[in-house]
N, C-alpha and C positions, 0 to 999 in steps of 0.2 A: 488435571483440572487447573484452571486459572481464574483467579478472582482479583479485581482491581477495585480498591475502595477510595472514594472521594468524599471529603467532608463538605457539607453545604452549610451556609449560614443564612439566618433569617434576616439579618440586617443588611440593607443594600450596600453601604460602603464596604462592609466586611466581605460581602460576596464579590464585589469588584476586585479586591486585592487577592481573594482566594484564587481567582482565575489567573493572576499574574504575579505569583510569587516565584522567586528564582534562587539559584544557589548562592549568589553573592549579592543579593539585593539588586538595586538599579544598575544598569549598564550605561556607561557613558561613551557615546560615539563622538570622538574628537577628530575634527578634520582640520589639520594645520600643517600638512606637508605637501610638497609639490606632487609627489607620487600619488597621493590620495586625491588631490585637487584635480589632477589631469584625467581622472576617471570620469569626471563630469563634463558638461558642455558649457562653453563660455561664448557669450555674444556681447561684443564690445567690452570685454574684460581681458586684462593682461594678468599673467601669473608669474610672479618673481620666483627665483630659485628656491627661496625659503617658503614658498607656498602662499605668500601674501597676494591678495586680489586688489587690483587697482583698475581704473578706467583705461581702456586700450586706446592706442592711436586711432584716429578716424579711419574707417575702412568701409568705403561705400561702393556699391555696384554701379558701374558706369555703362556697361553694354553687355547684352546677352546675344551670343552668336547663334543660339539655337542648335549648336553642334555639340556632339558628345565630347570632343577633345580639342584643346588648344595645345599644339605641339611646339609652336615657335612664335616669337614676338620681336618686333623691332620698331624703332621710332625714327622719324625724319627730323630735319632741322626746324620744321614748322610746328612741331609738337604733335603731329599725327602719329597714331599708333597703328601698326599693322599686325594682324593675327593670322597665323597659319594653322589650319584646323584639319581634322579627320573625322570620319572616314569618307568625306565627300570631296576632299581636295580643294577646299575653298580658302580664299584670302579675303579678309575683311579689313576695312579702314575705319578707324574711330578718331574723330577730331578732338580738339582740346575741350570742346563743350560737352563731349559724351555722345555726340551724334555719330552713329555708325551705319555702315552699309556694306554689301558685298562688293568687293573690288574686282575679283576675277575668280573663275572656277577652272581649275586645271583638269587634265584628263586622268590624273592619277588619284590614288585614294587619300594620301596624306601629304601635307606640306610640313616637312620636318625641320626646315631651316629657312631663315629669311635674312636678307641684308639690304641695305639701302646705299646708293651712291650719292655723290655730291649734287647731282642733278635732280635728285628726288625719285629716281627710278627704283623700283622694288625688284629684288631678285629672290625667287622662290625655288627652293630645292625640294623635289618630291620623291616619294617612294610608294610602292616598289617600282622597278624599272626607271631608275632615277633620271630626271631631267632638271635643268635649270631654266626657269622662265624669267624673262625681263618684262616687267609690267610698268608701263608709263603711269604717271600720276592720274591720267585720264581714264585708266583702266584697260587701254589697249595693250596686248601682250603677244609675245611669240617665244618660241623655244630659243634660248640664248646659247645654251651649251648642253651637249649630250655626251656624258663620259662613258657610256656603255657599261655602267655598273648597276647593281641592283638597288642600292640605297644611296641617298644623299642625306647625311646627318648634320652637316655644319657648313656655314658660309662665313667668309670674312674678307675684307679688302686689305691688301698690303699697302705699304707706304707709297708705292708707285701707282696705285689705283687699279691693280689687277685683282681679279676675284679669285680667292682660294676656295676650293671645293673639297670638303672632307667626305669621303665615301666609304662604303662597305659593299660587298663583303670581302674585299681584298686589301683594305686599309691603305688606299692610295690617296694622296693629296694632289689635286690638279690645280694648275695655275692658268687662268684664262685672261686674255687680253681684252681691252674694251671693245674690240670688234667681234668678240665671240670665238676667236681662235684660241685653242688651248691644248695642253698636253699634260701628261703625268709629270709631276715635279718631284714628289717624294714617294718612294715605295717603302712602306714600313713592314715590320714583321707582324703587325697587328691585323685584326679582322675589320675593325671599324674605327673611323676617326670621328669621335663623338662631340668634340668641341674644338673651336678655333678662335684664337685671339692674337692680336698683333701688339707688341709692347712698344714703348717709346723709342727704343733703339732699332725698331724695324724687324726684330726677331719674331718668328711665328711660334706661338705656344699652342700645343695640341694635346688634347686628351684622347685616350684610346680605350678600346675594349678588345679582347678580354683580359689583357695584362694589367689594366688599371694604371697606366703610366702617363706621366706628364712629360712631353717632349719639347725641347727648344730647338728650333730649326733656323739656322743662319741663312744669309743670302745665297750661300753656295749650295743650299738644299741638303746639307748634312744634318742629321737628327742626333741630338744628344739627350739622353734620359736625365731629367732633373729629379724625378721622383717616381717611386714604384709603390703604389698603395697596397694595402692588404685586401682591398676589395677588387671586384672584377672590372668595374667601369668608372671612368671619370665622366660624370654626368654634366658638370658645368664648371666653367672657369671664370674668374674675375681678376683683373689686374689692379693692383693698388698704386697709389701715387708715388710711393717710395721704392718701387721695384718689386714689392712682394706679390706673390701669386696666391690666390685662394682657390683651392680645388675641392669640389664636392665629389666624393667617391661613393659608389653604390655597389653592394654585394650582389651575388648571383641570385639570391632569394628575395631581392628587394622589390621586384615588380609587383608583388602582391600587396604592398603597403603594409598595414598592420597597426595595432595599437600599442600602447606602452609609453613610457616616459623617456626622456633624453637627458644627456649629461655631457660634461667634458671629461676626457679620459684618454685611453690608450689607442683606440681605433682599430686594433688588429682583428678583433672578432666582431666588429660592429656591422650591422646591416647597412648603415650609412654613416659617413664621417666627413667632417669639414676640416681640411688641412690648410695651414698657412706655410708657404714655402718662401725661403729667403733668396732663392735663385742660386745659392752656392752649395746646395745639397742638404741644408738644414730644414727641418720641418717641425711643426707643432700641431697637435690636435686641438682644435678650438671647440668642437662639438661632435658628439657621436651618439648613436642609439643602436642598441641590439634588437630593437623591435620596430622602429619607425623608419620607413623609407623616405628619403628626401630627393627632390627633383630639381631644385633651382636655388641659386644664391644671388645676392645683390649686395653692393657696398654703398652705404649711405655716406653723406657728407661728413658725419661725425665719426667715420671709420667703424661704425657698427655694421656687422655682416648679418644680413637676413637669410634665413634658411626656410624655404618652402617645402612642406612635407605632405605625405599621403595619409596622415592621421587627422581626419576631419579638416583637411586643408589648413592646418595650423602653421603659423609663421613664428619662428623663433628669432630672437635677437641675440647676437654674440658680440660683446665688446671686449676690448683688451683688458686682461687682468680681472675679468668678471665672469661669473658663471652664467650660462645661457638662461634666458627668460622667455616665456611664451608671450609674444606681443599681442597676437590677435588670432582669431579663428574664423575661417571662411564658412560660408553657407554651403560650399561644395566640397567634394571628397578630397581633391588634391590641389595644391598650389604648384603649378607646373612650370611657370616662367615668371621672371621679373623683367620689366623694361622701364627705362627712364626716359621721359620726354621733357627736355628742359629741366626744370626744378621739380617736376612731378614724378613720383614713383608709382608705377602700376604693378599689379599682380594678376596674372592670368591663371584661370583654374581649368581643371579637367573633371569631367563627370559632375556637373555640366560645364561646357566651355563658356566662361564669362570673363569680363575684365573688371577689376576693382581698382579703386584709387586709394592709396595710403596717404593720409594727411599728417601734417606736423602737429596738429592739436589733438587733444584727447576727445573721446566721445562725450556727449552731454550725459548720457546714462548707459548702463550696461547691465546685463543679467548673467548670473551664473547659476546653473542647475546642477545639483550634486548627483553623484551616482545613487543608485537605489540601495538602501540598507535593508538587509534581511534579518529579521528576528525569527530564527528558524521555527520557533514554536508559537509564534504570534506574540503580541505585546500590547500593553497599555502604555501610551506615550506620556512622558513626564514634562520636562521643560526644555526650551530652546534658548540658548544665550550665545553671545559672541564677544570677541575682542576686536576692536576697530575704532575708527574715527571717521568723521564726516557723515554725510547723508546716506544711511544704509537701512534697508528694509529686508526682513526675512519672512518667508511663508513656508508652509508645509502642506503635504498631501499624503494620503496613505491608500493602500489597496492590497489585494491578495493575489496579484499576478506579478511575476518577476519583471515584466516589461509594462510600464504604465500604459493603460488603455482606457477606453470609455467607461469601464467599470470602477475605476478609481474615483475617489472623492475629489471635489474641487479644491483648488488652492485656498488655503485659509486666509483670514484677514491678516494684514501685515503687522508684524511686530516692529517697532521703530526705536526701542530703547535697548542698549547693549545688554542690560541685565536680563532682557528677554521676558519670557512669560510662559504660561502653560500652553502646551501643544493641544490644539482643539481638534486635530484630525482624529478620525475614528480609530479605535483599536483594530489592528490588522497585522498582517505578517510583514509588510514592506512599508518603508517610509522614504520620502524624498524631501529635500528642502531647496528653496530657491532664494538667492540673494540679489537684490537690486541696488546698484550703486548709482548715485546721482551727484552731479555738480550742484552746489547750492551757495547762494550768496552768504557771505559772512561765516562760512564754515570751511574747514580745511578740506583738501581733496579727499574723497572717500578712500579708505584703505581698510580692508577686511583681513585680519590675521588668523582668526580661529573661530570655528563654530562648534558648539557642544550641544549634543542632543542626549537627553537621558530617557531611558525607558525601562520598563519592568517586564521581562519575558514571562510568558505564561508557564506555570509549572506543569510539567508532564510527568506522569507516573514512571518510575523505573521499570525495567522489563527484564525478567529472567528468561534466558533463551534456551538453556539446556542444563540438565544435571547428569553427570557422568559418575558411574560407580566403578572404582578401580578394583583390580583383582584382589581377592582375599589375601590378607597378610601384608598388604601395602599400607604403610603409615606415612603421613605427610608432616613435615616439620618446617617451621618458618626459617628462612635465611635472614641474616642482618640486611636491612634495606639501606640503600645509599641515601645520604642526607641531601635534601634539596638546597638550592641557593636562596637562603633566607634574606639576602640583601636585595632581592628583586621584588617589585610591586606590580601586580597585574590586576589591581582592583578596578581599573577603568575599562577593562575589556569585556568581551563576550564571556559568559559563563563557560568554564572549561577551556578558554582560549589560551591561557597561560601554559607554559610547558609543564605537563604533568610529570611528577617524579617517577623515574623508572621503577617498576615493581618487579622484583626478582621472583620467579615461581618457587613454590615450596620444594624442599628436598624430599625425595622418596627414600624410604628405608624399610627394611623387612621387620615386621613385628607380628609374631604368631597370633592369629585370631583377629587382627585389626581389620576394620572395614572403613575405607575412605571414600568420601564423596567430594567432587569438585563441580562448580557451576559457573556459568557465564551470565553476567548481568550488564546492562547498559543504562545510561541515563542521558537523555538529550540535553538536559540543562547542565550537565557536568556536576551534579550534586554529589556530595560525599554519601556513600551508601552504607547501611548497617543491616546485618542479617540476624535471623533467628532460625533454628532448625528444630523440627518436631518429628515424632515417629508415631506409628500406630501398627497394630497387627494387620496383616494383609486381609484378615477376615473381619476386622473390626471397623468402626467408624470414628472413634474418638482419638484425637491426636494428643500426645503428651510432649512437654518440652524436653529437649536435650541441652540446648544452650541458647542464650539470647544476648543481644547487644554486642556483637563482634563484627569486625570489618574484613576478616579474611574470607576469600571466596572458596573455602574448602573446610572440611571437618573430618576428623578421624574418630570413629567409634571404637573405643578401646575394647580389647578382649574381655569378655565376661561382664561388660557394661549392660548387656541385654541378654536374656535367656535365649537359648537356641530357638529359632523359629523363622517365620517368613514375615518381613516388615515392609511398610511403605514409609519413605521419608518425605517431609515437606520442608522446603526452604522458603522463608518469607523475607523480602527485601523492602526497605523503606528509606525515604530521603529525609527523615526527620532531623538528622544532624545539621542540615543547612536550611531547613524550612520550619517555621513555627509549628508546634505540635498539632494544632487543629488544621493546619494547611498541608501537612505532610501526606504524601501519597505512597502507595505500596503495591507490590505484586507478589504472587506466590506461585510455586510450581512443585508438583509432586513427582517423585521418582517412580520408576517401575518397581514392582515387588522385588525385594532383595532377601536372600537367605543369610541368616547368621547361624553358624554351626561351628561350635568349638569342641564338640565331642567326637572322638574318633569312632570309626565303625567297629562293631563287635565281630570277631572272627572266631569260629569254632571248627573242629574237624571230626569226622567219623573215624573209626578205627581203620588203619590202612589195610589194603589187600595186597599180599605179596605172593608172587608165584614166578618160578623160573628166573630169578634175578630181576624181576620187574615189580615195581610197587605202584599202586594207584591209590590216591588220597582224594577224598571229597571234602572240600572246605565250604562252610556256610558263613556268609557275611551279611550284616544288616546295619542300617543307620536310621536313627530316629528322625532326622531332618532332611538330609541331602541324599541325592542319588549317588550310587557308587559309579566311579568313572573308570578306574583301571585297577589291575592287580598284577603282582609279580611274585615269582617263587625262586628259591635257591636251594641247592643241595650242598650240605656240608660247608656252608659259608662261601661258596664260589659265587660267580657273578649272577646278578638277578636277571631272570628271563620273564618276558610278558606271558600272561595267560588270559584267555578270554573266558567269559562265563559259559556255563553249559548251554545256555540258550543263544549264545553267539554275540550278544550285544549287552554292554554295560549301560543300562538305562533305567534301573530301578533301585529302590532302597533296600531290596533284598536280592541277593544273587548267590548262585552256587558255582564253585570253580573246581573242576576235576584236573588233578595234576598227576601225570604219569612220568616216572623217572626210572632209569636203569641203574641198578645198584652195582657198584664196581667190584664189591667183594661181599663176604658173609659177615663182616663186622657190622656193629650198629651205625646207622646214619641218621642225620637230622634233615628234615624237609621243612622249610619255613615259607609262609605266605604273608604278604602284606597287601593291604587293600586301601586305596585312596578314595575319599569322597569328593564331591564337587567343591567343597570348601578347603580342600587341601589337607584335611585331617587324615592321619594314617593309623589303621588298626592292624594288628599282626597276630599270628599264632604259629606254633611249630610242633612238629610231631616226630617222635623217634621211631625209626623203622629198623627192624632186624630181619 
């Protein structure tokens, strides 16, 4: 039987809080770290390494190709940007005003690489069945070079104006003259040449797959490995003004993108990593992520490196001697390429294929929407407050689905003062907040450092799951419990979220006649639980107390504490230690009927029958409480031997046992019988035989 009791109140305010009492009172949801902030969505918001929110650099959509993917991008001297797309093999031209149009459609599926010569001709490398097209500014095009390889991944012009073509699937670099004649120049041990750049000295810098190597190739065509990354592919390369090389490496698992935060660190086990190479064999990790795939890098005039990722199209900024910061977030899934046209930096996206302009000024306003907070048992919301400066507004909304949908409440009226105010969103299981940062005259630039939400989870009754009765004679004794770390404070977290002290199970020991019970209980609020145990006769209805107000999830009934008989035990659990008495909830569970029997069976014998050296004895055994389980006999103190009842099965409280023995000689002998009942009690008798 199970009964759960809930106290109700007549007064409305008391009733409200009776529904939302919890183990540790209010819970405080503090959002002030970058890892927590990056779980949300930022629009026009930058996120510093310490989690501070500020207005992001301007990031405006310039052109929509209506294609799924932008694989490549290049700019000419006039400030026009060209985009190579997939899977329709199209090349688009976007001028400095943002006006764009289709320039040329190739016969292949994807335009994976683009380059532009001094005359403004565009060169497009396609895949699969790679070809290089030369496209005049007017849009007229023809096949310029066909290397007879499956893929063309990268294009670049050398110091002599020859086109370098990085290919796959044999890892060959071709060199093509301005008239379209060309041949294999460098044969590498790699499968794909994924990136090509030419440094100030005329050396070719190449990135490869699957070795993840950066190669330097001199005029003689000899390749020298500058760097071997821990990842599979060198996805992008950027050359610095002082001879440094920035290499973006991508692991084998990176194609799926993914969520998570990023950091600076070691790079060896990262899904994506940004390295700075000094050209002499030295390297530093500037940025890495074990979860986020990155696809493009760019170097700004202030030597800040931008990293475009596949996590919500986020763009990170990495400056010397500074930790990475999230600069802005795209509306599209991936930031796939960067391209600089004059003094303007653009970012091209994938899923869907669009072109964005990154400005030098910050946005006028931006919004950040937090992750969804779950109060697992439902909650009444308390207050919202924040730390920050400048023009900041915060709103909340709540609902009962893990993903906000049309059933959620509307965004609340905005709170504009940092000390905050009461959350007016309806009591529910989930909550979300939204911050709006704005530029304002005569106010400092907005900067949001921390948001705090308080709420009171609804108290849920504890639950008893099972009661186990241990074998008769098993007693349980407590072991010394380890001390918790009293120097740690978890009062701001979810109930039960702090590390619970390890509880050692009780020690088992033999105690004649003892009866032990163990049970399992749980509490979704993490409340401290208290128990009471009761008993009744299996034939009765009234329960009587054995012990109350204890915290162990076990109890041993001592021998002779109860008369022999058949009993039912009831365990009651309550969470009153961490909830006001009138608001405490409870549960109870009854055991199956249990026998208590501390009296051994009675054993008697008829007179023995002796004939021709054989003796036959009939023993009668009985027990007032338990059934008889087994019997054994011995002759003259020798080993015990099993004997079955006369009816063949030991299954009653009364049994007869017939023992037949062969007497070794005419002297007197002793035959003994011992009988065990179901509770382990032993009764015995012995008979002298002549």
